[in-house]
Rosetta silent file (secondary structure, phi, psi, omega in degrees, C-alpha in Angstrom):
SEQUENCE: MVNDVYERFEAKFLRNWESGTTDIIAGVPGYQDEYMRRMFVDAVGYAAAVMIRRMHGLAHDADVDGIEDEDKRKDVQILILEAAEELMMNREEFKSIREVTRLVQARAG
SCORE:     score description
SCORE:     0.000 S_00000001
   1 L     0.000  -40.671  179.936    3.915    4.713   11.669 S_00000001
   2 H   -59.019  -45.425  179.084    4.897    1.659    9.600 S_00000001
   3 H   -58.471  -47.460 -177.485    1.249    0.653    9.280 S_00000001
   4 H   -61.752  -45.374 -179.152    0.242    4.147    8.237 S_00000001
   5 H   -62.125  -47.729 -178.376    2.996    4.499    5.634 S_00000001
   6 H   -65.374  -43.542 -178.324    2.279    1.135    4.028 S_00000001
   7 H   -65.278  -37.849  175.881   -1.497    1.605    4.045 S_00000001
   8 H   -66.940  -42.210  176.598   -1.193    5.074    2.488 S_00000001
   9 H   -58.143  -48.940 -177.836    1.201    3.733   -0.145 S_00000001
  10 H   -60.708  -44.886 -179.701   -1.178    0.893   -0.970 S_00000001
  11 H   -62.360  -44.370  179.864   -4.198    3.200   -1.212 S_00000001
  12 H   -68.187  -39.825  177.834   -2.372    5.657   -3.477 S_00000001
  13 H   -58.288  -45.751 -179.449   -0.944    2.850   -5.613 S_00000001
  14 H   -67.615  -37.834  175.903   -4.444    1.442   -6.123 S_00000001
  15 H   -61.702  -44.724  178.663   -5.888    4.894   -6.915 S_00000001
  16 H   -65.030  -37.762  177.714   -3.182    5.394   -9.517 S_00000001
  17 H   -59.383  -49.194 -176.557   -3.810    1.902  -10.879 S_00000001
  18 H   -66.216  -34.262 -174.400   -7.509    2.625  -11.296 S_00000001
  19 H   -95.515  -18.679 -170.799   -6.999    6.022  -12.884 S_00000001
  20 H  -129.746   -1.886 -176.292   -3.898    5.581  -14.966 S_00000001
  21 L   -78.302  140.112  176.897   -3.210    2.047  -16.098 S_00000001
  22 L  -119.322   -4.572 -179.619   -3.310    1.291  -19.795 S_00000001
  23 L   -71.079  128.604 -175.524   -1.961   -2.262  -19.645 S_00000001
  24 H   -62.631  -31.967 -179.196   -4.643   -4.689  -20.808 S_00000001
  25 H   -66.256  -23.769 -179.368   -3.708   -7.284  -18.185 S_00000001
  26 H   -62.429  -22.486 -179.985   -4.643   -4.803  -15.456 S_00000001
  27 H   -89.187   -3.231  179.978   -8.292   -5.377  -16.344 S_00000001
  28 L   -70.762  127.649 -179.668   -8.158   -9.149  -15.888 S_00000001
  29 L   -54.723  130.426  177.732  -10.325  -10.135  -12.908 S_00000001
  30 L    87.836  -14.489 -177.240   -8.166  -10.966   -9.889 S_00000001
  31 H   -64.774  -44.137 -178.953   -4.937   -9.652  -11.417 S_00000001
  32 H   -60.502  -44.514  179.419   -4.815   -6.534   -9.259 S_00000001
  33 H   -61.627  -44.010  179.983   -5.318   -8.561   -6.069 S_00000001
  34 H   -66.554  -39.909  178.312   -2.589  -11.024   -7.050 S_00000001
  35 H   -61.314  -47.352 -179.325   -0.228   -8.213   -8.042 S_00000001
  36 H   -65.089  -38.616  179.058   -0.735   -6.448   -4.716 S_00000001
  37 H   -62.635  -47.249 -179.129   -0.322   -9.703   -2.812 S_00000001
  38 H   -63.194  -39.896  179.382    2.978  -10.512   -4.551 S_00000001
  39 H   -64.142  -41.864  179.226    4.249   -6.982   -3.940 S_00000001
  40 H   -63.586  -48.518 -179.646    3.378   -7.234   -0.235 S_00000001
  41 H   -60.470  -42.504  177.078    5.056  -10.640    0.173 S_00000001
  42 H   -62.147  -40.380 -179.527    8.148   -9.344   -1.631 S_00000001
  43 H   -64.406  -40.510  178.000    8.219   -6.264    0.625 S_00000001
  44 H   -63.743  -44.602  177.972    8.082   -8.422    3.767 S_00000001
  45 H   -62.849  -40.703  178.630   10.926  -10.572    2.452 S_00000001
  46 H   -64.463  -42.910  178.489   12.955   -7.513    1.532 S_00000001
  47 H   -60.140  -41.566  178.269   12.427   -5.994    4.982 S_00000001
  48 H   -63.269  -42.364  179.379   13.652   -9.221    6.557 S_00000001
  49 H   -62.794  -39.678  178.411   16.734   -9.228    4.320 S_00000001
  50 H   -65.964  -40.300  178.101   17.520   -5.640    5.307 S_00000001
  51 H   -59.495  -44.278  179.974   17.171   -6.510    8.985 S_00000001
  52 H   -65.186  -45.759 -179.271   19.653   -9.348    8.572 S_00000001
  53 H   -60.794  -36.971 -178.335   22.055   -7.208    6.546 S_00000001
  54 H   -71.287  -20.226  177.121   21.951   -4.475    9.178 S_00000001
  55 H   -91.453  -32.203 -174.463   23.010   -6.983   11.847 S_00000001
  56 H  -111.428  -23.838 -173.565   25.665   -8.842    9.816 S_00000001
  57 L   -85.666 -169.167 -179.882   26.692   -6.594    6.951 S_00000001
  58 L   -76.290  -26.464 -177.783   28.807   -3.493    6.685 S_00000001
  59 L   -91.036   77.749 -177.218   25.796   -1.148    7.010 S_00000001
  60 L   -72.348  168.953  178.878   25.120   -1.583   10.700 S_00000001
  61 L   -96.052  120.946 -176.491   22.269    0.006   12.620 S_00000001
  62 H   -61.623  -35.932  179.985   23.421    2.985   14.693 S_00000001
  63 H   -63.752  -43.145 -179.519   20.716    2.433   17.319 S_00000001
  64 H   -73.147  -45.703  179.876   21.819   -1.139   17.940 S_00000001
  65 H   -62.521  -23.756 -179.486   25.529   -0.406   17.674 S_00000001
  66 L   -78.274   -6.377  177.396   25.030    2.422   20.165 S_00000001
  67 L   -74.459  112.572 -173.467   24.033    0.011   22.936 S_00000001
  68 L   -72.371  -37.646  179.746   27.116    0.081   25.131 S_00000001
  69 L   -71.021  115.031 -174.835   26.356   -3.013   27.197 S_00000001
  70 H   -61.280  -36.875  179.247   27.593   -5.882   25.032 S_00000001
  71 H   -66.926  -42.654  177.602   25.152   -8.410   26.510 S_00000001
  72 H   -65.314  -41.949  178.718   22.164   -6.140   25.894 S_00000001
  73 H   -61.881  -43.109  178.029   23.395   -5.371   22.365 S_00000001
  74 H   -60.875  -43.557  179.594   23.798   -9.081   21.670 S_00000001
  75 H   -62.002  -41.437  178.258   20.264   -9.760   22.965 S_00000001
  76 H   -65.073  -44.095  178.548   18.833   -7.039   20.716 S_00000001
  77 H   -59.624  -42.370  178.978   20.741   -8.383   17.715 S_00000001
  78 H   -64.262  -43.711  177.978   19.391  -11.874   18.375 S_00000001
  79 H   -59.063  -43.636  179.914   15.826  -10.546   18.676 S_00000001
  80 H   -64.142  -45.237 -179.190   16.179   -8.710   15.368 S_00000001
  81 H   -66.230  -37.922  177.417   17.641  -11.741   13.625 S_00000001
  82 H   -67.081  -41.588  177.330   14.949  -14.053   14.992 S_00000001
  83 H   -64.268  -42.134  179.000   12.194  -11.671   13.898 S_00000001
  84 H   -61.894  -41.738  178.961   13.833  -11.341   10.474 S_00000001
  85 H   -62.170  -44.797  179.467   14.022  -15.106   10.132 S_00000001
  86 H   -63.577  -41.529  177.661   10.345  -15.491   10.987 S_00000001
  87 H   -62.268  -46.582 -177.338    9.385  -12.763    8.536 S_00000001
  88 H   -65.008  -48.310 -174.183   11.498  -14.260    5.761 S_00000001
  89 H   -72.541  -26.442 -175.733   10.473  -17.869    6.258 S_00000001
  90 L  -116.779   20.815 -173.736    6.771  -17.119    6.755 S_00000001
  91 L   -58.989  -28.478  178.870    6.304  -14.098    4.496 S_00000001
  92 L   -70.995  -20.575 -175.495    3.579  -15.862    2.509 S_00000001
  93 L   -82.615  -23.273 -178.149    1.525  -16.306    5.693 S_00000001
  94 L   -75.091  132.549 -177.509    1.181  -12.616    6.547 S_00000001
  95 L  -101.649  -17.282 -177.694   -2.036  -11.096    5.219 S_00000001
  96 L  -153.868  163.103  177.268   -1.496   -7.466    6.184 S_00000001
  97 H   -64.173  -30.582  179.498    1.111   -4.998    7.349 S_00000001
  98 H   -65.830  -33.587  175.029   -0.594   -4.976   10.745 S_00000001
  99 H   -66.234  -38.280  178.973    0.188   -8.676   11.179 S_00000001
 100 H   -64.882  -48.362 -177.845    3.832   -7.943   10.416 S_00000001
 101 H   -68.580  -31.274  175.274    4.070   -5.094   12.913 S_00000001
 102 H   -62.707  -41.787  177.971    2.269   -7.171   15.559 S_00000001
 103 H   -60.674  -47.284 -177.824    4.945   -9.850   15.192 S_00000001
 104 H   -64.571  -42.497  179.179    7.746   -7.311   15.540 S_00000001
 105 H   -64.183  -39.662  179.222    6.068   -5.638   18.534 S_00000001
 106 H   -65.343  -38.544  178.141    5.539   -9.015   20.218 S_00000001
 107 H   -66.213  -38.404 -177.286    9.206   -9.886   19.679 S_00000001
 108 H   -71.675  -22.021  177.306   10.314   -6.545   21.093 S_00000001
 109 L    72.928    0.000    0.000    8.250   -7.178   24.208 S_00000001
């Protein structure tokens, strides 16, 4: 679902860009690709920050907090934090949303 949502967003964003932009910089060769790349990298970093906040901040995750076995809950929290760290530290390396979801799926086992 994550892949589908992001890919649909990206496609619609680009359609709107092509049909509705009036900013002169939008026509500069390579600008659209760089803009989309920066937005993607920022989104990956933001997702990682939210994952960390949901484990450490006041806005906890009900699914994780609902794990009654403390050892299992701790293991899940560690997995989430490790995945978030990898996403945050390596966000420039990911080329697509599918690479991001593959990492998360691999971590989840």
